[in-house]
Every structure is written in structure tokens, then in C-alpha cells.
C-alpha positions as CSV (number, residue, x, y, z in Angstrom):
1,M,11.4,191.1,150.2
2,K,11.8,189.3,146.9
3,I,15.6,189.0,147.2
4,R,15.3,187.5,150.6
5,G,12.9,184.8,149.3
6,I,15.4,184.0,146.5
7,Y,18.2,183.8,149.1
8,E,16.1,181.5,151.3
9,F,15.2,179.3,148.3
10,Y,18.9,178.7,147.4
11,R,20.0,178.4,151.0
12,E,17.5,175.6,151.6
13,G,18.4,173.9,148.4
14,F,22.1,173.8,149.2
15,R,21.4,172.7,152.8
16,R,19.4,169.7,151.6
17,M,21.9,168.6,149.0
18,T,23.5,165.2,149.4
19,L,25.0,164.2,146.1
20,G,25.3,167.9,145.1
21,R,27.8,168.6,147.8
22,T,30.1,165.9,146.6
23,L,29.8,167.2,143.0
24,W,30.6,170.8,144.1
25,F,33.6,169.5,145.9
26,V,34.8,167.7,142.8
27,I,34.2,170.8,140.7
28,L,36.2,172.9,143.1
29,V,39.1,170.4,143.3
30,K,39.2,170.3,139.5
31,L,39.3,174.1,139.2
32,A,42.1,174.2,141.7
33,V,44.1,171.7,139.7
34,I,43.5,173.5,136.5
35,F,44.7,176.8,138.0
36,V,47.8,175.2,139.4
37,V,48.6,173.6,136.0
38,L,48.0,176.9,134.2
39,R,50.2,178.7,136.7
40,L,53.1,176.3,136.3
41,F,53.1,176.0,132.5
42,L,51.6,179.2,131.2
43,F,52.8,181.8,133.7
44,A,56.3,180.4,134.4
45,P,58.7,183.0,135.7
46,Y,60.8,183.7,132.6
47,L,62.4,186.8,134.0
48,Q,65.0,185.8,136.5
49,G,68.1,187.6,137.7
50,T,68.8,191.2,138.7
51,D,66.8,194.2,137.6
52,E,69.4,195.0,134.9
53,Q,69.3,191.5,133.5
54,K,65.5,191.6,133.4
55,S,65.6,195.0,131.7
56,R,68.0,193.7,129.0
57,S,65.9,190.7,128.4
58,V,62.7,192.7,127.9
59,T,64.5,195.2,125.7
60,A,65.9,192.5,123.5
61,E,62.6,190.7,123.2
62,L,60.8,194.0,122.2
63,I,63.5,194.8,119.6
64,N,63.7,191.4,118.1
65,R,59.9,191.0,117.6
66,H,58.8,191.7,114.1
């Protein structure tokens, strides 16, 4: 019973929002842009080529680290 009341409270609150919907939209767009930028710059595909080339690259990286 109590969980349903909490759910109804938030559902009505989100339903009656006017400015809040715009703000939530802006927040979601910003998060999407941030994740795209992170994906492009931080998780770039460094390992390219055949499986053998990838294997050599990883092995060389592991051996050369101090």
C-alpha cells in the first residue's frame, strides 16, 4: 500500500511538470553528448588488424610496461 502511494505521488508530480520536462530533456541530451564524447576519446579502438596483430600488440604492451 505504501509503495503504491509513493508511486502515485511521483507519477502525478511528473505528469504536472511544465518546466521540469524541459529540464529533464536538457539533462538527457547532455548525458548523451557526454557519453558520445567519452566513447570517442577515451575508448577509442586502439587494437586494429588481425587477431595475430592484436595479440602481438597486447603482448608488447604488457612486456614493455614497468
